[in-house]
C-alpha positions in Angstrom: 76.1 105.4 -36.2 73.7 102.9 -37.7 70.0 103.0 -36.7 68.2 102.4 -39.9 68.6 99.3 -42.2 66.8 97.4 -44.9 66.4 93.7 -45.4 64.4 93.5 -48.6 65.9 90.3 -49.9 63.7 87.2 -49.7 64.6 84.5 -47.2 65.8 82.0 -49.9 68.3 84.6 -51.2 69.6 85.3 -47.7 69.8 81.6 -46.8 71.8 80.9 -50.0 74.2 83.8 -49.4 74.8 83.0 -45.8 74.6 79.2 -46.1 72.2 79.0 -43.1 68.5 78.4 -42.6 65.9 80.6 -40.9 64.5 79.0 -37.7 61.3 81.1 -37.9 59.4 83.2 -40.4 60.8 86.6 -41.4 59.1 89.1 -43.6 61.4 91.3 -45.6 61.2 95.1 -44.9 62.6 98.0 -46.9 63.1 100.1 -43.8 63.7 98.9 -40.2 64.4 101.4 -37.4 66.2 100.4 -34.3 63.9 102.7 -32.3 61.0 100.4 -33.0 62.6 97.6 -31.0 62.5 95.2 -34.0 63.5 91.6 -34.4 66.2 91.3 -37.1 67.9 88.2 -38.7 71.2 87.3 -37.1 73.7 84.4 -37.1 75.3 83.9 -33.7 78.4 82.2 -32.6 76.1 79.7 -30.8 75.0 78.1 -34.1 76.3 79.4 -37.4 74.0 77.2 -39.4 70.9 78.9 -38.1 69.4 82.4 -38.8 67.7 83.6 -35.7 65.5 86.6 -35.1 67.0 88.8 -32.3 66.1 92.1 -30.7 68.0 95.1 -31.9 69.4 96.7 -28.8 71.7 94.6 -26.6 70.5 93.7 -23.1 73.5 92.6 -20.9 73.1 89.4 -18.9 73.6 91.2 -15.6 70.5 93.4 -16.0 68.1 92.8 -13.1 64.6 93.7 -14.4 62.6 94.6 -17.5 62.4 98.3 -16.7 66.2 98.5 -16.6 66.4 96.3 -19.7 64.2 98.7 -21.7 66.3 101.6 -20.6 69.6 100.1 -21.6 68.6 98.7 -24.9 67.9 102.2 -26.2 71.6 103.0 -25.7 73.0 99.8 -27.2 71.8 99.7 -30.8 75.4 100.3 -31.7 78.7 99.5 -30.0 81.8 101.7 -30.7 84.8 99.6 -31.6 87.1 101.9 -29.7 85.4 101.3 -26.3 83.8 97.9 -26.8 86.2 96.1 -24.5 85.7 98.5 -21.6 82.0 99.3 -21.7 80.1 97.2 -19.1 77.3 96.6 -21.6 79.6 95.1 -24.2 82.8 93.8 -22.6 81.4 90.3 -21.8 79.8 89.8 -25.3 82.9 90.8 -27.3 84.8 88.0 -25.7 82.8 85.1 -27.1 79.4 86.2 -28.3 80.0 87.5 -31.8 77.3 87.5 -34.5 76.6 88.4 -38.1 73.8 90.9 -38.4 72.1 90.6 -41.9 71.0 93.4 -44.1 71.1 94.5 -47.7 71.3 98.2 -47.1 71.3 101.0 -44.5 70.4 104.7 -44.3 72.4 107.7 -43.2 71.6 111.4 -43.3 73.8 114.2 -44.5 73.3 117.7 -43.1 73.4 120.4 -45.7 72.6 124.1 -45.7 69.2 123.2 -47.2 68.4 120.5 -44.7 69.0 116.8 -44.5 69.6 114.4 -47.4 68.9 110.7 -46.8 71.4 108.3 -48.4 70.8 104.6 -49.0 74.0 102.6 -48.9 73.9 99.2 -50.5 75.7 96.8 -52.9 75.1 97.4 -56.7 73.1 94.2 -57.0 71.4 94.6 -53.6 72.8 91.3 -52.4 72.7 90.6 -48.6 75.8 91.5 -46.5 76.6 91.3 -42.8 77.5 93.8 -40.1 79.9 92.7 -37.4 77.9 92.4 -34.2 77.8 91.1 -30.7 74.9 89.4 -28.9 73.6 88.6 -25.5 71.1 86.2 -23.9 69.1 87.8 -21.1 66.7 86.1 -18.7 63.5 88.1 -18.2 62.6 86.9 -14.7 59.0 88.2 -15.0 58.3 85.7 -17.7 61.2 83.2 -17.2 62.0 83.5 -20.9 65.3 84.3 -22.5 65.7 87.2 -24.8 68.5 87.4 -27.4 69.6 90.8 -28.4 72.3 92.4 -30.5 74.4 95.5 -31.2 76.0 96.6 -34.5 79.6 97.5 -34.2 80.6 100.9 -35.6 84.0 102.5 -36.5 85.2 105.9 -37.7 83.8 106.7 -41.1 86.0 106.5 -44.3 86.2 109.3 -46.8 82.9 108.5 -48.5 80.9 108.0 -45.4 82.4 111.1 -43.7 80.9 113.2 -46.5 77.5 111.5 -46.0 77.4 111.1 -42.2 79.1 114.4 -41.8 78.1 115.1 -38.2 78.9 111.9 -36.2 81.3 110.6 -38.9 80.7 106.9 -38.0 79.9 103.8 -40.1 78.9 100.2 -39.3 81.6 97.5 -39.6 80.8 95.5 -42.8 82.5 92.2 -43.0 84.0 90.9 -46.2 82.7 87.4 -47.0 86.0 85.7 -46.1 85.9 87.2 -42.6 82.4 86.2 -41.6 83.4 82.8 -40.3 86.5 84.1 -38.6 84.5 86.8 -36.8 81.8 84.7 -35.2 84.2 81.8 -34.4 87.0 83.8 -32.9 86.1 82.9 -29.3 88.3 84.5 -26.7 91.1 85.0 -29.2 89.5 88.0 -30.8 92.2 90.7 -30.9 93.5 89.8 -34.4 90.1 89.3 -35.9 89.0 92.6 -34.4 91.9 94.4 -35.9 91.2 93.0 -39.4 87.4 93.6 -39.1 87.7 97.1 -37.9 90.1 98.1 -40.7 87.6 97.1 -43.3 86.1 100.1 -45.1 83.3 100.4 -47.5 84.9 99.8 -50.9 84.0 100.3 -54.6 81.5 97.4 -54.2 79.3 99.6 -52.1 77.3 102.5 -53.5 75.4 105.4 -51.9 72.3 106.9 -53.4 70.6 110.1 -52.2 66.9 109.8 -51.5 64.3 112.5 -51.0 63.8 113.3 -47.3 61.2 115.5 -45.7 
């Protein structure tokens, strides 16, 4: 699973890496928890030249009211690649609402006989990377405003991540640079792109460092 990320890079570094511009102000944060209902930087298939701030926790378009929206978003921080085409919350978005969710690290916890150890997973130079994601645009009828929200897609963990995330044994899908454009622009023809994306594993360009955790 992936519920804790970091976006500590400054906006100019992110813009240069992703060849896109922020549409609003974003303050870098070393730790962002999905459970705080944060706004995180995202590039959607709607406009790949723009970095938007979207809510983490996808709200499907068919949700009727805010109470139900707040209930569902707590269960949609992640979307499992194995069931994404069948789950009611995700099956519409995976067709043509892909996105790149920007980060420069994420946190996972390893369970040991002495307790939990927190690991920080990032690139050696801390450069920004992108998770494969899906997004939705939901109308809050109480305010008549649209809310954009996202889910990070996860897959079975590779050898390294299985040792770290040793209970759930999941990891987020991290896109190689050359697959970013293909992912968000795959439209309805997504099967081949999905296969390529979901087979991507953390490689030797990714490092994991243990942190103190109380």
